[in-house]
N, C-alpha and C positions, 0 to 999 in steps of 0.2 A: 616557525609562524613566529615572527619576528615583532619587535617592538615597537610601537607606532607613538609618538609623543598626542597625548590626548588633551593636554594642559585647558586648550580654548575650548573646552566640549563642558558645561556646569556638569558632571557625572553626577551630585548628590539629588539634583533637584530633575524630576524625572518632568514636570511642567516647563521648567527652563529647555531641557533636550530637546522637549517639542516645541518651543519657542523658537529657538535656534532654526529651524528649517519650516517652520509650517506659516503659509502664505509670505513669506518673505522676498519672493520674486521667483522667475521661471526657471525651473528645473533643480526645483528645491522641494522640500516637503519634512513633515516633521510629527509623531503620534505618541501618543501617551495611554495606558492603562493599565491600571492597578484592579485590587481585590480589595476584601472584606480582613483579609487575614494580612495583611500589609505588601503583600508582594507587588512588585510592578514590572514594567517593561516599556522601553519606549526608545524610538529610534528620531533622526536625524539626518540630513542632507550634510556632508560636510561644506562647511561656510567658503572653505580656499578651495576644493577639488568636488567638482559637482557632480565628478562620477562615481565618488564612493560616501557610505553612510558608515554612520553608530551604530552599533545596536548594543543598548545596555538592558540585562538581567538583572534583576536585584532580588532578593528573599531576605528577611528579618533574621533568619537565623545565617542562612549557609553564605551571604555578602554578594560582592555583587560582580560579573562577567561583564565584560566588553571586549566587543568585536569591531573590527571595519572590514566591511565585505563591499564589495560590486552596488552600486545604487540602485541597481532595477534587482536586487535579493534581497534589500532592506523590510520588505514588506512580508516574503516568504520567512526571513527570519523571525520576524516579531509575530508573526504565526504558530512557525515552531515551537515558541517558549510559553505559549497559552499553557496551562495546565499543570502535569507534574517535573518534566524537564527543566534540571537547573543547569547544567551544564552539557557542551555536546563537543567529543572527541573522536578521533578513530574513524573518520567516516559516517557518523551519526550513532556513535556507540555515543549512550545517554545517562546521565546519574539524575537522579530525582533528590538526593542528598544522602540516602542510604544506601540504595541497591544500584548495581550497573546492568541497561539493559541493552539486546541489540540494537540497531536501526529498527523504526520501526516500518515495517513491510505487508504485513498478513494481515489483511482486515477478516474484524471478526464482525459477522453480518449478524450476528446477535446482540453484540452489546454496544454497537455501531461504533467500534474504535477500532485500531489498530492495535492488535495482540501482544502484550507485552512478555517481553522472552529473555530471563535473567543470565547475565554472562556466567557461568560455572568457572569458582576458583578468581572473581576478577578480586584484584587487590587496589586500592584508591592510591594514588603515588601525589604526593604533597609535596609544596616547596623547599620542604626541610630534609625529605628522603633525597632531595637531588641535589644541592647546595653542600658541597663539601670546600674543603683549601686549594681546590683544583679550580672552583671560580672566583674569575678577579674582575670585578666592578667596574676596574679603571679602562679595561678592554672593552666591556659591552659597548653596546649602538642603541640608540633611542632615535630613530628616523623621523624627521620631519614628515606629514603626509603627502605637502607636496612634491618630496624627492621619492616615493614609494610607489613602486610598479608592480605589482602583483602579478604579472606574467614573467618577470625576473625573478628567475634561483635567489634565495639567500644566503650567503655563502658567512662564515663563521663562526665560533662557538656559542653555540644557544644559552650554555648554563652560564657564559657569561653576561650574556645580556637579561639572564634571569637575576644575577647579582647584583646589576646595575636597578633594576626590578623592582627589589628588595630594600636596596642601599635609598632608592628615592621614597621607599614609604615612610621611614625614619627621618628624611629630610623634612616631611611635609608638616612635621610637626605637630599629628596626632599620635596617639597611644594605636601602634599597631599590629592588628591582630595576628598571631604568633603563626609561624611560615606551617606547624605541623597542621594549621586549619585552613591553609589556602591549598585548594585541590591545584593540581595541575595537569592529570592523567591517570589512564588506569592502565593495569598490566592486566595480564591473562592470557593461559594456556594455548586457547584459539588464536591468539596476535600474537604470541611468535613467530620469529620473523621465519622457520622452517615450517610454520602450518598453512603459510600464505598462498596463493595461486593468483597466476597471471590471466590476461584473457583467454589464452588457448585451455586452462584447467577449468575456468569459469564455463567454457561452451562445453567442456566433457561431461562436469558433473550436474551440471545445469541440462543438458540433453537437446543445446542449442547449435544447428548446421551451420557451419562454417560461413554462408553465404550471410546470415542471418546474425550471425556477430559480428561480421565485416559491417553490413548495416548501422548495427546499432552503434559500434567506435566511430564509426565517420559522424554520427548524427550528436552536435556540441549541445542538446539537449537529451541527447539518448535516454533508453529505456534500462541503462545500468545501473544498479546501486551504485554510489559512492565510494571510490576505493577507502581500502584501508589504510593504504600508503602509497605516496608516491618519491618514496624517500633513494631511490633506485633509479632514476629517471623516469621509470615505469608504474602502471598501476597494477597493485594485488589487490588482493579481497580476502578476507577470513573465509575458510570452510562453510560455519555454519552463514554468514553472512548470503551466499551465496546459493544454499540450499533454503533459505527462507526466501531469497529473491524466486526461484524457482516454484516454489509453493505459491508464493504470491500470482505467478503467470497460472497459476492452476486457479488457485482461488477467486476469479475474477469474470467478469462480463463474457468475454474471450475465451476463457478457460472451459466454461460450466458450459460454454453453446458448442465446442469442439469437441465437449465427451460428448454429444449429441447429434453430430453431424457425421456425414460421411463426406466419401473424397469430391463429393460434385459440392460442395457447401452449403448441401441441405441439411438440416434438421430433418430426424427421422419423420415428426410431425408432417413438416414441410413436403418430405419425399411421399409419404402418401396422399396426400391431394394431390399431389402434383400428378404419379400414377393413375388418381382416380380419375382427377378431372381432362387426364389427356388419352383416356379411355372414353369417356363422354363425348369429347370433342371430336375424336376417332371416327366414329358410331355416326355421327352428326353428319361430319365432311365426308366421310366415305358414302353415305347414305346421298347427300347431295352432289358429292362429284360420280357416283354411280346412274343418278338421273341427267345429270348434264352428256353424260358417254351414250346413254340411248334418246338422246333428243338427237345430237350429233351423227347417231348412229355407227359409233366405234366402240369397242369393248373399252372398257378401263387398262392400261397399261400396268407392269410393275410399279415403272417410274411413278407413275399417278398415285400407284397406292404408297411408293415409298415418302414423296410428296407431302402428301396426307399426314401421315406419319408425322414424321416432322413439326409440320403447323402444328398438329394435335397434341403436342410433345412442348413446342415453345409458349403454345396456350395455359396450358394445365401448369409449367411452371413459372408462368407470369402470374397467374391466379395465384400457386401456393408460395408466393413470395410477396404476397400483395395482402395479406388476410389483416394487415393492422387496419385498412380499411372498413371490412368487414367486422371484428370484433373489438369490441372498446379492451383493451387490454388491462391499463389503468382500473378501471371500475373491475372489470372482471377481477385481478386481484385483488382488492378494498374487499369486496364481496366474500370471498373465497377467505380472506384471513378472518372474517365476520364470522365465517362458518365456522371454522375450524375451534375459533378461539369460544363460539357457542358450545361445540361438541365437548372440547376438553373440560370445560367449567362445569357441565354435566355431569361428567365423568371423574373429575379430580379426588376427589375424596375416597375414592377406590384403596383398600390395603396398600399394595403395591405403590400407588403413585406417593402416600403420605410417608412414606420409609424412604422412597429415592433408589429402591433398589432393582427395581422391576416395569415392564410394562406396564402390569396392573391390570387385573379384571376390570371390563368395560372401557378402560382408557382408547382412545384412538380416535381417527377418522371412519367415518360412516362409507361405505361404499360407494353413496355418493362424491361424497366431498373426495376420494380416492381417486376417483375417474376422470373425477374433472382436474384435480393436481395433476395426474399424469399426462392428463390432453395437454395441460399449460407448460407441462416440463419437456413436451415431445415439441411443443408448436414454437412456445416461447420461454425457451432454458432461462436466457437472463431474465427475465421479471420475474418466472418462476423463482431463482435464485433471491432475490429480495424479499419474495413474500416469504418464503420459506427462514430467512433468517429473520426477519421481521418476525413471525409468526411468535420462533423459536425466543427470544427475546422476550415476548411480551406475554407467554406464555411464562416464562422463568419468574418475571417481575412484579406481574399482574395476580398470577393463577398460582406464586410458588409452585409451580410445576419445576422440576431441575430440568438442565437443559438435558441430559443424555436419557433421560426418560422419553422428554420428546421425540428427539431422536432417533430412539427406538421403534416408538410409536408411528413414526412415519415410514421407517424404513418396513415394516410390518406391513402399513397399510397400502404403501405403492407396488410391494411386492405382491401383495392378495389382489389388489384393484386397480392398479395404474396402467395395466394394460403395455408393460416397454420390456425389452431384453433383458432377461439378467444383470447380464455383463452390462450393457450401457446404463443400466440404472448404479448398480453398487460404484462403476466410475462418474458420474455424474454426483451420487451424494457424496462421494468422497470429496467432491471439488466443492459441493455448492451448501453442505453443514458446516457451520463452525466449526473451529479447531476443540476439542473434547477437553473436559480438564478431570483432573483427579478429584478423589475422593474429598484433600483439602482446598479444592476450588484451583486447585495450577494446573498449568496445561503440561500434558503428555508433552515428554522432552524425545520424541521419536521422528524419523523422516517419514516426510509423506509421501504415502503410496504409489501415487502415479507422478511422482518429480520428473520421471522420463519421460514421462509424457508431456510434457509440457507445451504449451503453443507459443508461438516465434513471432509473436506481432502485437506486443502491448511497449505502452509508454510510460516511463515512472520519471518526472520531471524531480531536480535536485539542485538545491543550492550551492556554489563553488564557493567556500572563506578566502578569503584574501590575507586576512591578518586577524592576531588577536592579543588581547591583554586581559591578564585574570587578575583582578584585585580585590578587596574587599572593602 
């Protein structure tokens, strides 16, 4: 990560950063956003190099981070820095000023946010930890933006560059923040070189086929997580990031749909409808064929019957795949959620619920809601997944029902009234329910039980960092 000269950008003033690129000409843009806590983030197209942009994140306690990124990635970085992240490193690992977290990958449908997963044993590495007598500022490089090409690997001793950066802080004439308060990186057991895996290892751990992996690697915007390192000329990932990626693929609309779908691509509910209507159409068409045969005074042949069967099955599938035209899916989801909230509200004062230790006598879905939710899962698993997550979140925040209590009640109600195969229901709920949390509210740090069955066709967009400058 080389250092690029940012002296032509007014880094101290977010309004001025925005003004550099906003409404000044074609191919340039800038933006600033702040909050009531004194934090702000801003970006601007570089005035000399319009295919690059500067993105800046300021925190009143932890200082400022400055990155030079491809111009098309500026907005994405600006959005990534909203909220808790203060600094990103190692392909998406992020720091909130206190704790390092793994890249945000797994969606918590109840909280409507990515699940935060702390890095065990993480140590914050500062400039003071790295700079010693071997670093020589005179050998350091400060690249002019017009001379920088992110596609060309930068050789040289980065510690010398860091020493030059530290020297420039003194030359600026202001009292610099101590080097032991300037965060550069993180160190963690899971990021040790011997613990990293290459693309083949990623495919093996995540249960991805060779063909699917080749498609991911061929796609420049591919669905793979950002690598933690490219230092050896090839991408490598940490095992926990790979496991989270596999879990993300399970906990997705594609993943929950795959959980209740057969080899023919139809959900179990759609397959039931196809078979039902195929039989109805077969009887109708058979009667018509028989009547036509009698009129023609020739018996229906086996080929006639086979043709009728194929036509009936095609019509049955067409109906099964087009239920969105018959059932208002969004409206049904809202009504179902209102019904579940009402039922839980009436029973939330039961002793088990208030203690948060069990299902609680009387808490749960009525048979009618259980049957309706089971039908919804069988026919529209992705919409049901969103409904379930929203309901768990609302029960937690508005009814004060712990999420594990709601999740247990859903399991019991669906097992009793959902009319679903137990194995299919178990797989679906493992993917559809949000991550569990322990008694202290933290996530249970254990492998997802269906990672090896992850689906194989998802896309996760990512932004590639060109260069960065850490400053205070």
